[in-house]
N, C-alpha and C positions, 0 to 999 in steps of 0.2 A: 349483339349487345349482351352484356353480362350484368347480373344483379350483384351489387356489393352491399353487405350489411355494414352499417356504420354506427359509431357512437361519436357524437360531436358536441361542442359547446357553442351556444349562441352568444351574441354580444352582451347579453345580460348575465351570462354565466350559467344559464340553464343547460342541463345535460339532455341531449336529444338522441334517440336511436331510431333507426329505420332502414329502408332499402332504397338504393338509387341505381338506375340503369346507366351503364357507360361501356364503352368499348375496351377501356383499360383502366388501370388503377389511377394513373395520372389524370385522365379525363374526369374520373369520379371525384377526385379531390378538388379539381377546378370547379366542377359543378357545385360542390358543397360550399366552396368559398364564395361563389357568386351569390349564394343564398345567405351570406354572412354567417356561415357555420364553419367552425374550426375543428377538423377531424382529429379524434384521439385514437380511434381504431378503425380499420377498414379491411373487411374480409370478403374474399370472393365466395359467393354462395353456390356457384354452379360447378364447382370442382367435382369430378367424377371419382376421385380417389376415396377409398374407404376412410371412415372417421379415424380409425386407429393409426392410419399413416400420417395424419395431420398432427399427431401429438409430437411435440418437440420441446426441448428445453429452451428457455429464454436465451437469446444471444447475448453474450457478454460484450460490453462496450470496452474496447481496448484503448490503451493510451495513444496508439497510433491513430485510431479513429477520432479521438478527442483532439489530437494535434491537427489532423486534417480539417476538422470542423473549424478550429480557431484560424488556421491559415486561409481557408476558403472565405470565412467571414471577413478577415482582414482584406483579402483581394476584392471582394464585392464592395466593401465600404470605401476602399481606395479608389475604385472606379466610379464612385458616385451613386451607387445603388442605396436607397434608403434602408435603414435598419430593419424595419418590419418586413419589407420585401425581401431583403437578404435572408432573413430567418425563414421565410416561406420557401424560398428557393432551396435552402439547405435541407429543410424538412422533406421536400419532394425528392431531392437527389440522394438522400442518405440510403446506403445499402443496408444498414442495420435498422430494423423497425423500431427498436427501443430508442435509438438515438434520434430517429425522425420524430417520434412522439415527444421526446424531450424538447426538441427544437420547437415543436408546435406549442408546448406548454410555456416555453420561454417567450415565444412570440405573443401568446395571449397575455402573459404577465406584463410584458413591455407595453403592449397596446393599452393596458389598463393603468399605465402610469409608473410602473416600477422601472428602476434603472436596470441596465443589463446585468450588472454584478449581483443585484438583489434577485433578479429572475433566475440567474444561473445558480445562486446559492440554494435555491429550492430543489435543485437536482444534485444533492450532496454526494450521491453515489457515482456521479459522472465527473464533476469538476472538483479538483483538489483546492485546498486553501490557498496554495501558491497561485493557481490559475485565477481564483477570485480576487486575490490581492493585486495581481498584475492588471486585471481588467478594471478594478476599482481605481487603481493609480492612473491607468490610461484615460479613464473618463474624467477624473478630476484634473489631470494635467493636459487634456485635449490632445492626447497622442494614442488614442484607442487602437488605431490600425497597427502602429508599431508595437504596442503592448501585446496585441493578439499574435503578431508574427513572432515576437520574441518568446512568447509562451509556447507557441507551436514548436519552435526550435528546441526549447528546453525539454518539452515533453518527449520529443523524438529522441533526444539524447538520453533521457531517462529510460525510455523503452529499449533503446539499443543496449544500454548498460544492463538492464534487467534481463534481456535475452541472453547476453553473454553469461551472466551469473547462472541463470537457469540451465543453460546448455552445459556449463561446467559442473553443475551440481547434480545433473541427472544420474550419472553413474554412481556417485557416492550415495545418493538417496535410494536408488534401486538396490545397491549393495547392503545398505543398512536395513531396508525393509525385508529383503530375502533372508539376511542373516538373523534378524530378530525372529522371523517365523521359524527358521530352522532350530534356533536355540530354544524357543518356546516349546516346539514339538518334542525336542529331546528331554526337556525338563518334565513335560506332562506325560509323555508316552514311554520314554526310554528308562528314566530313573526309577519309576515305580516297579519295573520288572526286577530290579535288584533289591527291592525291599526285603523279601524273605532272607536273602543272603546276609543283608545288614542286620536283620533281627537275630539271626543265629550267632553272628559275631558278638552282639551285645549280650546275649544269653550266656555265651562262653566266657564272658568277662574280658574280652579283648578290647572292647570299646571302639569308638569310631573317631577318626580325625575330625578336627573342627570344620574343615572345608566340606566334608561329607555331611556333617550335621546341618550346616547352612544350606547345602544343596537339597537335602531332604525336606528341610523346613520350607524352602521356596517351592518345591514340588507339591508339598501338602497344601500350602496356601493357594497355589494356582488351581489345583484340582478341586478343592472344596470351597474356596472363596473367590475364585477368579472373577465371577460375575460381579460380586460386590466390590472388588478392587477396581474393576473397570467403571462401575457406577460412581465410586468415590472419586476416581480421577476425573471423570466427566463433570461431577458436581464441583470439584475444586476449580477446574478449568472455566466453568460457567461463572462461578463466583468471582474469579480473577477478571474475567471479561467484563462483568458488570462493574467491578470496582474501578477498572482503569478508565471507565467512561465518566467517572466523577472527577471533579477538580483535584481533590486530594490524591486519588488513585493515579491520575495522570501525572501529577507532580512526582510521586514515588517512582512511577515507571520511567519518567525522563531521567531521574537521578540514577536509577539502576542501569539504564541504557548507556549513560555517560561513563559509568564505572566498570562496564563489562570489558574484560580483557579483549584486546584486538578490535572487536566490533565496536567498542565504545568510542575509539578514536574516529572511526568512520562515521558513526552517528553524529559526533561532535562536529566534524568537518562539514558534513552535509548541512547541518543547521546553520553554521556560520556562512557557508557558501550561499545558501538561499537568501539569508538576510542581507548579505553584501550585494548580491545581484539585484534584488528588488529595490533596495535603498539606492544603489548607484543608478539604476535605470530611471527611477522617479526624479532624483536630483538632476540628472542629465536633461530631463524633459521639463524642468522648471517647476516641479512640485515643491512647495515649501518644506523645509527640513523637518519641522515638527510633525506635519502631516505625513511625510515620508517615513519618519521613524515609527509612527503609530501603525501604518499599513504594513511596513516591512516586518515589524515585530510579530504580526499575526501570521506571517508566512514561514517562520522559522521551524515550526513543527516541534519546538521544545519550549516548555513553559519557563524554564530557568533563564534561557537566553532572551525570551520575549520580555520577561520582567526586567532584565538588565537593560534592554533597549528602552523600555518605558521610563526607567529611572534616568537614563541619559537624556531623554526628552525633557524631564523635569529640570535637569541641570542646564540644558540649553535655554529653557525658558527663563531661568534665573541669571542668564548671561555667561554661564561657564562653557567650557569646551565639551565637545562630544566624546573625546577620547578618555577623559578622567573616569567617569562612572563605568565605562566599558572595561577599562583596565582593572578597576577595583573589583569587578565581578569575577575575575579570574577565568572567564569562559572564552575569552578571545586570546589566541596565541600571541606571544610577545612580538614576534616578527610582523604579524598582521597589525598589531597596535602601533608599532613603529611606523609602518607605512601610512596608517590613518593619521597619525600626528603630523607627519610631513605633509600629507595631502591637505590637511586643514590649514596649515600655515601657507601653503602655496595655492590654495583655493582650487585644487584639482580633485576634490574628494569624489566626485561622480565618476571620473575616469578610473581613478585608482581602485575604487570599490569593485567595479566590473572586472578589472584585471586580477584583483585578489580572488574573486570568485572563479575565474577561469583557471588560475593556478591551483586553487584548492580542489576543483573538479578533477584536474589531471592527477593530483595526488591521491584522490579517492579511488580513481580507476586503478592506480598502481597497487594500492593497499588491498582492494578487492581481489585483484589477480593473485596476490600473495596469499590472502586468506583462503580463497577457493582451492589453491594448490595444496594448502595445508590440510584441508578437510578430508581429502581422499585417503592419505596415509593414516590420519587419525581414526577414520572410520574403520579401516582395515585392522588397525591395532585394537580398537574397541570390540569389533566382532570376534577377532581372534582370541581376545581375552575372555569373552563370554564362553566361547566354545571350549577353551582350555580349562576354564573353571568347572564346566560340566564333566569333561573327560577326567581331570585330576580327581574330582570329587568321587567319581565312580570307581576309578582304578586304584586310588591310593590305599583303600582298605585291602584290596587284593595283594598289593605289594607288601603291606605290613604283615598280612597273614603268611605269605611265602617266606618272609624273613624270619618270622617267629618259628615256623615249622623247620626251616633250615637250621 
């Protein structure tokens, strides 16, 4: 038998800590549940390993693990397992301790009367707004199992696309990092060694080329004020991070994202795709249009598009069509609007919206591939340009001196 130190919550919400003897972790969790205690942490106390070997960074919860959780929950519910029991099973079976603890907290919130989407929303670092919107739609439309399965498929597709992008960007990122270090070292350590030579040129009245003056200024700034520059950049980054978490800052960020060259089209298509997929899925499963518009607007990830969809909901309430306010916003591509108008007239809006989302996702993948291929040569040009700036700035006065002597 092994002693496990636990921290758990009782039915009344009281936090309780102590030791419990069991042959393994699973048996310890079962014993605690039989006492109406819901484990939050469970640690083996009899491990002979030194304390320093137990220090580890928290395991990150990946999109793939979140997708597996949604798919497994859908399978359990489809097979008739009650919600609370399903969450218990998933908490026990989770390979990631953080995800298992999150499942237990969701279980506790659901047992206290919260709906599944509300309980999951308290784990904002794990479940995205799209996942919450799909779960909310599934509960309201009585198709939760299908919504969870669709969410799992969508998350896996996102994770696969993210893996492709990271794999393609690895070399350019390493190139940029190493190149920046080399150029910085040249400016800080190499350029100052030529300072006496440059001073003699100025004393002789020869003067220095503009590019050399700029190089010396950059070297002087980095040597004497480099720490302050780094602190200033960090302060600006922190201020921007705080500002984008406000409604006005988020609006400005969304506007900038849409107007960014190349990447702006990808951000725009991704927001439209998410909105169409969620809206089409909910309509297909019988959720009323107004409620579908409200929920799908929350999943776009873009405030401007979300507002346009909410305005369209107001028009639908007044008896107007869905397509008019969406077209007036200018955020929906014309070809997509044409398909939506035809779908409204033929009463096939749910099917058409999902097809539109699939087509946009395929287009996003193609655009991402093109953008990633462009980054590598652009990075090479950028690093080469910085190195050339340093070399020319150092050697140009020497060439000028030789030409004047000659």
